[in-house]
RORODREN-383882 format. One record per residue (C-alpha): residue number from 1; y, x, z; residue in one letter. Coordinates in pm, whole numbers, plus 50000, padded with zeros to 5 digits. Each point is the difference from the previous one (the first is absolute). Layout:
<nodes>
NUM,Y,X,Z,A
...
</nodes>
This chain:
<nodes>
1,12216,78090,49778,M
2,49995,49756,50287,Q
3,50058,50277,50248,K
4,50285,50139,49795,K
5,50196,49675,50002,Y
6,49904,49945,50364,S
7,50180,50342,50078,G
8,50309,49911,49801,I
9,50018,49660,50192,I
10,49979,50170,50330,I
11,50247,50253,49903,A
12,50253,49732,49885,I
13,49948,49817,50329,L
14,50065,50319,50204,M
15,50318,50050,49801,M
16,50114,49644,50076,I
17,49920,50044,50373,L
18,50203,50329,50038,I
19,50273,49902,49758,A
20,50241,49873,50271,P
21,49985,50332,50171,T
22,50072,50200,49675,L
23,50299,49823,49870,V
24,50333,49903,50147,A
25,50062,49647,50120,E
26,50346,49876,49893,P
27,49926,49650,50142,E
28,49909,50145,50356,G
29,49724,50189,50157,I
30,49733,49840,50219,G
31,49633,49941,50037,G
32,49788,50302,49868,N
33,50308,50186,49888,T
34,50104,50083,50361,V
35,49651,50050,50154,K
36,49992,50371,49934,N
37,50365,50062,49957,G
38,50211,50005,49677,C
39,49765,50221,49804,V
40,50151,49864,49685,C
41,50308,50219,50088,H
42,49819,50315,50077,G
43,49932,50155,50329,A
44,50166,49919,50338,I
45,50330,50203,50022,D
46,50160,50092,50328,A
47,50339,50030,49823,D
48,50002,49622,49960,V
49,50128,49815,50295,T
50,49941,49632,50057,V
51,50231,49849,50267,T
52,50030,49666,50175,L
53,50334,49922,50186,T
54,50103,49696,50186,G
55,49702,49995,50214,L
56,50087,49903,50369,P
57,49925,50234,50277,D
58,49774,49701,50144,K
59,49957,49680,49819,F
60,50036,49657,50171,K
61,49745,49725,49931,A
62,50076,49782,49714,G
63,50315,50186,49889,Q
64,50078,50093,49633,T
65,50115,50343,49912,Y
66,50160,50131,49671,N
67,49825,50330,49896,I
68,50105,50247,49737,S
69,49750,50203,49797,I
70,50109,50325,49829,S
71,49832,50290,49815,I
72,50164,50341,49958,S
73,49876,50317,49851,G
74,49744,50052,49710,G
75,50093,50024,49629,P
76,50344,49909,49888,D
77,50041,49660,49838,A
78,50015,50039,49614,T
79,49899,49658,49884,G
80,49909,49646,50123,E
81,49738,49904,50252,N
82,50106,50278,50253,I
83,49831,49885,50315,G
84,49768,49759,50169,G
85,49857,49922,50354,F
86,49751,49801,50198,N
87,50067,49910,50360,L
88,49744,49862,50237,V
89,50055,49883,50362,A
90,49703,49932,50236,N
91,50159,49713,50180,I
92,50283,49763,49925,G
93,50104,49887,49650,N
94,50181,50183,49719,L
95,50209,49819,49759,S
96,50212,50082,49685,A
97,50370,49950,50002,T
98,50092,50040,49627,D
99,49844,50007,49649,E
100,49919,50380,50037,N
101,49726,49951,50258,V
102,49684,49760,49997,Q
103,49735,49902,50258,L
104,49650,50049,49897,L
105,49724,49762,50094,S
106,49866,50238,50269,D
107,50333,50009,50181,G
108,50112,50344,49856,D
109,50357,50041,49861,L
110,50061,50187,49662,T
111,50255,50032,49740,H
112,50037,49768,49701,T
113,50053,50110,49636,T
114,50374,49997,50069,L
115,49954,50183,50328,G
116,49817,50282,49813,N
117,50325,50133,49884,D
118,50128,50079,50366,L
119,49911,50229,50276,R
120,50126,49784,50285,S
121,49918,49634,50089,W
122,50087,49736,50263,Q
123,49730,49810,50173,V
124,49963,49790,50318,Q
125,49735,50002,50259,W
126,49954,49714,50267,T
127,49833,50102,50327,A
128,49707,49813,50135,P
129,50024,49741,50274,E
130,49888,50256,50259,T
131,50189,50311,50087,D
132,49729,50177,50206,T
133,49850,50174,49682,A
134,50116,50295,49793,D
135,50061,49966,49622,V
136,49908,50271,49749,T
137,50171,50018,49666,F
138,49828,50202,49739,T
139,50229,50072,49693,I
140,49860,50175,49681,L
141,50275,50091,49744,G
142,50004,50178,49658,N
143,50283,50201,49856,S
144,49972,50018,49614,V
145,50208,50152,49717,D
146,49963,49685,49780,G
147,49861,50173,49695,N
148,49694,49777,50005,N
149,49775,50298,50076,E
150,49842,50076,50336,S
151,50047,50375,49961,S
152,50279,50114,50218,G
153,49995,49686,50229,D
154,49935,50005,50357,S
155,49962,49774,50298,W
156,49969,49995,50384,N
157,49926,49765,50292,T
158,50136,49941,50350,A
159,49913,49798,50300,E
160,50246,49854,50253,Y
161,49913,49831,50327,S
162,50212,49775,50204,V
163,49915,49860,50344,Q
164,50060,49639,50114,G
165,50245,49980,50291,V
166,49693,49911,50227,N
167,49750,50245,49859,S
168,49830,50274,50178,S
169,50033,50246,49688,G
170,49676,49909,49837,G
171,49785,50166,50269,T
172,49742,49852,50225,L
173,50188,50158,50294,V
174,50380,50075,49969,D
175,50002,50325,50207,F
176,50383,50009,49957,G
177,50027,49691,50211,N
178,49973,50056,50376,I
179,49862,49663,50038,A
180,49678,50090,49827,W
181,49967,50295,50261,W
182,50014,49748,50280,I
183,49734,49768,49850,I
184,49777,50309,49934,I
185,50058,50138,50349,F
186,49909,49659,50155,A
187,49679,49988,49809,I
188,49903,50362,50077,L
189,50090,49962,50368,A
190,49756,49712,50033,V
191,49735,50178,49808,A
192,50070,50314,50220,G
193,49973,49791,50314,G
194,49673,49853,49906,V
195,49854,50338,49895,I
196,50129,50140,50337,L
197,49829,49710,50185,A
198,49679,50074,49820,L
199,50017,50372,50075,V
200,50052,49927,50367,L
201,49663,49822,50010,K
202,49750,50282,50078,N
203,49713,49818,49835,D
204,50169,49928,49673,F
205,49818,50093,49684,G
206,49803,49856,49709,K
207,49796,49765,50213,T
208,50305,49877,50183,E
209,50188,49948,49668,L
210,49704,49817,49858,M
211,49990,49783,50311,H
212,50371,49889,49963,W
213,49950,49946,49629,L
214,49695,49773,50049,T
215,50046,49849,50343,T
216,49976,49619,50061,C
217,50053,50005,50386,N
218,50280,49783,50096,H
219,50160,50260,50219,K
220,50001,50274,49723,D
221,50149,49746,49760,I
222,50271,49915,50244,G
223,50098,50379,50034,L
224,49988,50020,49613,L
225,50228,49716,49986,Y
226,50231,50158,50259,L
227,50026,50324,49820,W
228,50060,49830,49660,A
229,50277,49778,50131,T
230,50173,50301,50169,I
231,49991,50165,49659,L
232,50164,49708,49840,F
233,50244,49957,50288,S
234,50118,50355,49956,V
235,50044,49932,49620,I
236,50203,49688,50076,G
237,50208,50176,50264,L
238,50080,50278,49762,A
239,50110,49755,49734,L
240,50220,49831,50259,S
241,50166,50327,50079,V
242,50067,50041,49626,L
243,50167,49667,49995,I
244,50215,50066,50301,R
245,50100,50348,49890,L
246,50127,49848,49656,Q
247,50209,49744,50185,L
248,50136,50224,50277,M
249,50323,50069,49816,V
250,50190,49824,49717,P
251,49949,50113,49633,D
252,49704,50196,50095,N
253,49785,50151,49717,E
254,49709,50117,50214,F
255,49774,49749,49816,L
256,50014,49848,49664,T
257,50007,49619,49988,G
258,49661,49988,49846,G
259,49840,50214,50276,L
260,50188,49800,50258,F
261,49851,49679,49873,N
262,49661,50150,50004,E
263,50044,50122,50351,A
264,50117,49660,50124,V
265,49719,49821,49824,T
266,49725,50236,50113,M
267,50140,50039,50355,H
268,49969,49621,50041,G
269,49661,49968,49829,A
270,49838,50283,50174,V
271,50117,49926,50342,M
272,49939,49628,49998,V
273,49677,49995,49804,L
274,49840,50333,50048,F
275,50124,50129,50333,A
276,50088,49729,50268,I
277,49763,49722,49876,S
278,49688,50207,49962,P
279,50072,50174,50334,M
280,49897,49684,50167,S
281,49661,50053,49836,F
282,49987,50343,50165,A
283,50008,49858,50357,F
284,49816,49686,49893,A
285,49711,50194,49876,N
286,49990,50218,50296,Y
287,50075,49766,50283,I
288,49893,49644,49905,V
289,49618,50070,49999,P
290,50040,50177,50336,L
291,50211,49708,50146,Q
292,49734,49737,49895,I
293,49700,50205,50089,G
294,49867,50051,49647,A
295,49820,50298,49886,R
296,50173,50027,49670,D
297,50181,49783,49741,M
298,49799,49727,49826,A
299,49989,50172,49673,F
300,50039,50380,50042,P
301,49963,50093,49638,R
302,50263,49746,49907,L
303,50227,50152,50268,N
304,49963,50355,49841,A
305,50072,49840,49652,F
306,50305,49835,50134,S
307,50139,50334,50131,F
308,49950,50214,49700,W
309,50133,49717,49767,T
310,50314,49984,50222,M
311,50044,50379,49979,L
312,49959,50021,49632,L
313,50240,49708,49943,G
314,50265,50166,50202,G
315,49964,50321,49815,L
316,50002,49819,49660,V
317,50311,49807,50089,A
318,50183,50313,50115,A
319,49883,50219,49708,S
320,50270,49863,49772,G
321,50242,50273,50132,F
322,49789,50260,49800,F
323,49929,49798,49693,F
324,50344,49945,49859,G
325,50160,49794,50282,G
326,49881,49767,50274,A
327,50061,49622,50019,A
328,50383,49940,50016,D
329,50034,49621,50005,A
330,50020,49957,50378,G
331,49702,49949,50239,W
332,50021,49627,49926,T
333,49937,50071,49622,F
334,50226,49721,49880,Y
335,49963,49883,49639,S
336,50136,50096,49745,P
337,50061,50337,50141,L
338,49619,50066,49991,T
339,49979,49919,49613,S
340,49945,50280,49753,L
341,50358,49948,49868,E
342,50154,50105,50336,Y
343,49712,50217,50142,S
344,49818,50163,49703,P
345,49840,50288,50180,G
346,49672,50012,50200,A
347,50151,49948,50344,G
348,49978,49611,50007,I
349,49650,50013,49855,S
350,49880,50253,50257,L
351,50150,49800,50291,A
352,49829,49703,49872,G
353,49655,50178,49964,A
354,50052,50133,50365,G
355,50070,49650,50116,L
356,49688,49861,49840,V
357,49800,50265,50184,L
358,50184,49922,50326,L
359,49918,49614,49966,I
360,49628,50083,49938,L
361,50014,50213,50320,S
362,50152,49719,50191,V
363,49769,49726,49869,S
364,49705,50209,50128,G
365,50151,50066,50337,S
366,50101,49639,50069,T
367,49663,49875,49939,I
368,49844,50280,50213,N
369,50225,49925,50298,F
370,49965,49629,49989,L
371,49609,50033,50013,V
372,50025,50277,50266,T
373,50234,49813,50235,I
374,49835,49666,49961,L
375,49633,50097,49990,Q
376,49957,50334,50179,M
377,50165,49954,50338,R
378,49782,50060,50300,V
379,49825,49666,50101,P
380,50204,49987,50323,S
381,50337,50013,49826,M
382,50147,49658,49890,K
383,50256,50000,49733,L
384,50281,49910,50241,M
385,49895,50299,50220,Q
386,50039,50253,49722,M
387,50268,50273,50067,P
388,50347,49931,49854,M
389,49987,50289,49755,F
390,49687,49860,49840,S
391,50168,49651,49989,W
392,50289,50141,49813,N
393,49782,50178,49753,I
394,49819,49670,49934,L
395,50321,49824,49922,F
396,50105,50305,49784,T
397,49700,49998,49780,V
398,50018,49616,49965,I
399,50355,50031,49870,L
400,49880,50288,49760,M
401,49717,49782,49866,L
402,50258,49720,49938,A
403,50261,50192,49826,V
404,49880,50334,49847,F
405,49800,49805,49723,P
406,50340,49861,49893,A
407,50139,50349,49956,L
408,49691,50102,49799,L
409,50062,49716,49770,G
410,50361,50091,49957,A
411,49922,50371,49931,V
412,49725,49913,49747,L
413,50256,49772,49819,M
414,50249,50287,50011,L
415,49739,50224,49844,V
416,49945,49740,49729,G
417,50353,49986,49931,D
418,50043,50379,49963,R
419,49667,50066,49826,V
420,49897,49704,49814,F
421,50327,49834,49920,G
422,49960,49682,50202,T
423,50312,49810,50120,L
424,49922,49907,50369,F
425,50325,50156,50125,F
426,50217,49955,49693,D
427,50357,49921,50112,P
428,50050,49758,49705,S
429,49730,49770,50137,I
430,50122,50046,50374,D
431,49725,50264,50060,G
432,50238,50194,50246,T
433,49997,49689,50230,T
434,49611,49978,49962,W
435,49973,50362,50110,W
436,50232,49930,50306,L
437,49787,49711,50114,H
438,49676,50203,49981,I
439,50130,50314,50141,F
440,50184,49850,50298,W
441,49692,49775,50073,F
442,49842,50325,50061,F
443,50299,50201,50108,G
444,50121,49784,50298,H
445,49670,49975,50175,P
446,49958,50372,49943,E
447,50274,50063,50250,V
448,49786,49823,50270,Y
449,49679,50175,49858,I
450,50164,50338,50101,V
451,50151,49848,50328,L
452,49709,49832,50149,L
453,49786,50318,50061,P
454,50303,50157,50169,G
455,50034,49709,50229,L
456,49635,50019,50077,G
457,50049,50364,50111,M
458,50286,49896,50224,A
459,49784,49714,50144,M
460,49751,50277,50099,E
461,50251,50264,50126,V
462,50209,49770,50221,V
463,49742,49847,50210,P
464,49827,50342,50047,T
465,50320,50171,50137,F
466,50144,49710,50205,V
467,49665,49929,50161,K
468,50024,49633,49927,R
469,49809,49761,49756,T
470,50209,49917,49706,L
471,50219,49690,50089,Y
472,49928,49682,49791,G
473,49704,50150,49809,R
474,49884,49654,49863,R
475,50356,49912,49902,I
476,50030,50324,49807,I
477,49687,49921,49803,I
478,50116,49664,49898,W
479,50346,50145,49920,A
480,49822,50241,49764,L
481,49824,49711,49828,V
482,50338,49819,49960,V
483,50172,50302,49884,A
484,49734,50092,49745,S
485,50005,49661,49841,I
486,50380,49976,49995,I
487,50022,50369,49839,S
488,49814,49883,49690,V
489,50226,49703,49948,L
490,50349,50152,50016,V
491,49984,50237,49692,W
492,50286,49814,49849,G
493,50273,50125,50230,H
494,49993,50330,49791,H
495,50114,49775,49708,M
496,50296,49814,50141,F
497,50234,50136,49728,I
498,49749,49961,49709,T
499,50078,49624,49922,G
500,49697,49860,50161,I
501,49980,49624,50072,N
502,50259,49910,50273,P
503,49750,49780,50196,T
504,49739,50285,49991,F
505,50274,50231,50126,R
506,50072,49780,50296,K
507,49641,49992,50107,F
508,49982,50379,49965,E
509,50318,50030,50214,T
510,49836,49780,50279,I
511,49666,50204,49969,G
512,50173,50338,50023,T
513,50182,49887,50318,E
514,49684,49864,50150,L
515,49789,50317,49936,V
516,50214,50176,50260,S
517,49882,49748,50279,V
518,49625,50124,50026,P
519,50118,50357,49997,F
520,50258,49923,50265,G
521,49715,49873,50221,L
522,49796,50314,49929,I
523,50316,50216,50093,Y
524,50072,49810,50314,L
525,49626,50004,50113,S
526,50006,50380,49961,L
527,50312,50039,50204,L
528,49859,49745,50260,A
529,49705,50241,50052,T
530,50230,50234,50167,F
531,50102,49744,50266,Y
532,49945,50136,50349,K
533,49821,50304,49875,S
534,50032,50366,50022,K
535,50013,50122,49647,P
536,49895,50371,49937,Q
537,50301,50089,49772,F
538,49905,50360,50022,D
539,49693,49931,49777,K
540,50087,50059,49633,L
541,49808,49710,49856,P
542,50203,49747,50213,L
543,50317,50191,49915,T
544,49940,49976,49632,F
545,49913,49629,50033,V
546,50309,49927,50202,M
547,50220,50167,49733,G
548,49820,49795,49727,A
549,50077,49673,50192,I
550,50371,50099,50000,G
551,49999,50084,49627,I
552,49814,49676,49924,F
553,50252,49791,50179,L
554,50272,50127,49772,V
555,49784,49941,49696,G
556,49911,49662,50097,G
557,50353,49883,50098,V
558,50152,50142,49678,T
559,49731,49816,49796,G
560,50097,49657,50141,V
561,50336,50011,49820,Y
562,49812,50033,49665,L
563,49860,49651,50044,S
564,50347,49868,49932,S
565,50056,49955,49636,V
566,50369,50059,50031,A
567,49945,50338,50182,M
568,49709,50092,49775,D
569,50233,49964,49690,V
570,50240,50260,50149,Q
571,49743,50239,50150,L
572,49720,50000,49739,R
573,49962,50321,49821,G
574,50226,50203,50229,T
575,49945,50264,50260,Y
576,49991,49727,50269,Y
577,49663,49914,49860,I
578,49883,50363,49993,V
579,50093,50039,50375,A
580,49830,49665,50102,H
581,49691,50081,49816,F
582,49971,50352,50131,H
583,50066,49885,50364,Y
584,49704,49743,49947,T
585,49762,50267,49849,L
586,50139,50270,50224,G
587,49877,49806,50307,S
588,49668,49992,49835,V
589,50003,50382,49945,A
590,50094,50061,50364,V
591,49744,49763,50142,M
592,49739,50173,49773,T
593,50113,50339,50154,L
594,49940,49850,50341,G
595,49653,49904,49885,G
596,49939,50358,49883,I
597,50092,50139,50343,Y
598,49795,49734,50175,Y
599,49685,50053,49797,W
600,50017,50362,49901,Y
601,49808,50099,50311,P
602,49728,49758,49909,K
603,49977,50137,49641,M
604,50011,50373,50075,F
605,49931,50036,50373,G
606,50336,50179,50043,K
607,50349,49907,50129,M
608,50308,50041,49775,L
609,50251,50243,50150,D
610,50242,49812,50224,R
611,50299,50222,49939,T
612,49980,49974,49624,L
613,49932,49632,50039,G
614,50332,49940,50175,W
615,50181,50199,49742,W
616,49829,49785,49736,H
617,50092,49675,50175,F
618,50367,50074,50045,W
619,50050,50144,49655,L
620,49829,49696,49856,T
621,50168,49728,50192,F
622,50348,50154,49986,L
623,49953,50093,49632,G
624,49903,49652,49898,I
625,50293,49855,50158,N
626,50238,50251,49869,L
627,49862,49950,49650,T
628,50023,49617,49971,F
629,50266,49883,50237,I
630,50275,50124,49768,P
631,49839,49818,49701,L
632,50042,49655,50169,F
633,50374,50021,49932,G
634,49947,50077,49642,M
635,49958,49652,49874,W
636,50252,50066,49718,D
637,49787,50284,49847,M
638,49727,49910,49765,P
639,49669,50188,50070,R
640,49818,50224,49734,R
641,50314,50157,49859,I
642,49972,50362,50001,Y
643,50369,50109,49999,S
644,50323,49853,50142,Y
645,50358,50109,49991,G
646,50200,50126,50305,S
647,50243,49707,49964,E
648,49733,49755,50097,T
649,50016,50093,50371,G
650,49614,50027,50041,W
651,49986,50369,50051,A
652,50017,50021,50390,N
653,49704,49737,50035,E
654,49775,50187,49741,H
655,50075,50340,50144,F
656,49885,49891,50366,W
657,49715,49797,49856,S
658,49885,50324,49822,T
659,50025,50207,50317,I
660,49782,49732,50162,G
661,49739,50010,49741,S
662,49977,50381,50039,L
663,49970,49952,50378,V
664,49709,49760,49950,V
665,49831,50234,49743,F
666,50022,50290,50256,L
667,49851,49778,50268,G
668,49693,49919,49775,Q
669,49968,50372,49911,A
670,49959,50076,50380,I
671,49757,49716,50028,F
672,49796,50134,49706,F
673,49975,50347,50165,W
674,49912,49840,50334,N
675,49731,49787,49836,F
676,49825,50303,49833,I
677,50053,50249,50295,R
678,49861,49761,50268,S
679,49674,49958,49814,M
680,49897,50334,50130,K
681,50250,50102,50259,H
682,50068,49667,50164,G
683,49920,49921,50351,K
684,49648,49848,50055,D
685,50051,49629,50014,A
686,49684,49868,50171,G
687,49849,49675,49912,D
688,50274,49766,50129,N
689,50334,50191,50073,P
690,50209,49680,50001,W
691,49777,49776,50212,G
692,49955,49752,49708,G
693,49774,49699,50043,S
694,49873,49930,49653,T
695,49652,50112,49870,F
696,50115,50314,49819,E
697,50087,50159,50329,W
698,49650,49939,50137,S
699,49850,50265,49770,T
700,50056,50368,49956,S
701,50289,50167,49827,S
702,49940,50045,49706,P
703,49731,49729,49995,P
704,49653,50075,49887,P
705,49884,49905,49650,P
706,49844,49678,50121,N
707,50311,49918,50225,N
708,49810,49909,50312,F
709,49688,50113,50167,D
710,49972,49647,50153,E
711,50195,49711,49854,L
712,50275,49888,50246,P
713,50034,49643,50137,E
714,50288,49785,50068,V
715,50022,49914,50373,I
716,50066,49634,50030,Q
717,50293,49925,50243,Q
</nodes>
């Protein structure tokens, strides 16, 4: 008996559960009713057409659209309750406009009891705050005859998709956009170049591969850094070409606004943080132990950890392009643009994760270099006798150790805001200014972090090719001390127009003007080294350094104007800043190229091809000037806008600037080919092709695993 009643109870419960799918719903359809379609109205019927009208071709963020729903086909209406619908949008918010439609608790729209007497309805949809995604509308509609029976009724469903104005079309890679082809080509070109370089090595195989994956030797780590930073440089250059192509002509639609913002953001982040800055570690790893007579770095395993962490961090930061969109808030990541409200995708989070990995890498490297330089010099080398490149690396890592932890704290707080709902950078409590202080405490010294290694290379190249000792060596060292200290104290000049304390602003103005003094002394000392000398201007390393000195002069002079609050108010956020910043870092890039031409023979035992090298120099030097000189006059154009009208008068400057960027890119393509080709086909360099006097030139090219058969000694003079 108990089993009998149990069966009856179970049957009743089953009927209750499936009841919503067996009867019509005059008050609207939702929940279980729509999970498997309107089975309460028979089978799906292709004769029934469910239509949405009023959808835009592409939606704009935050805008509201009026949408019409209509059902046609199916049985003739012979009574009441002749139709019903259920509408779902995967993003954005649906809302009712009259008493015929209601909003369900799960965000679906459906008809009301009154609306059950219709076959057309009016609704509204409000787009999300980001227009980089795609919206999908799923509409289910039933067409019934109104006789209160399910026989003869029918239903159908339809799906509509609308792109945001800055969407890539819902795909990881928008193959319809040529911009994506450029990005993919750049990545494949670098990968192909690395594979080609490995193929050219006769002894490359599994053993060789395992060696490079597990090596802790400082010279191998230096080469790995060099290859990795070349990879990131190509990615950064490709993104810069995308930016320039978009701005080449007025009203251009080459890029969407969203992809333009992603390109601008990742170009800056990749070039500054993952290309130029880590490239200093490429040379520091290879050259510093050789220059101070050390067998290796103080902590070889930590050195390997630092490289692989940096590489992983860069790849994670750049991977956003293939996961719904890269970071698009600008490389300075200003709040509140980095909040979930304005950047809901994974791009900012991936960039933050990449930065955390980079900072771990930098922290390990700074400790390693400090211990190596201070404790592992040969006994005969006093600190003041250390070569100038090693001196510059010492100041670089001290600055890194001072400011990168601040960036780590800022990034972790940003992660807290995005993931855990903290309010560190909430604008309502002045969190935007808080981010500015922390970021620029890191960001201003970062300029000198990327500059000092390049200056160190110049201080090695110039004496070698003018055959004179560096003029004012002791003055330069103390100037570097002063410049490093001041660089950490003048972050506020990036915040002149943010309403900071006027007294603090005056101190920052004075400090910004003073920081040019030690660099002026360094600049004049480099030039004074040429006095009464016979420079070998036919040598490519010196040629690149001289070109960099000229570029640095323009960047330095144009930066002095920004110490004036009055000038800064006018110039901040314009293309004048873009030109000044790129002249400063452009000089670093050209100095670094001079360092590559100088130390390539030591690293590979081969010489780079001279003819290709001269093509590389002139295309780079002329291209940089053609790219950025026109931008100095564009102090009336805000940066980071992706389209402008022909009436603005900016077209000519952007046209020539884009031509210049293409010239620079061509020059680097020639260099990349020269770099790979010369590894096997270059002229044998010998141990000391330049006649250098520092310790790295006293050993073989490439050096043996232990660097020296016998440790060198400093000859006291």
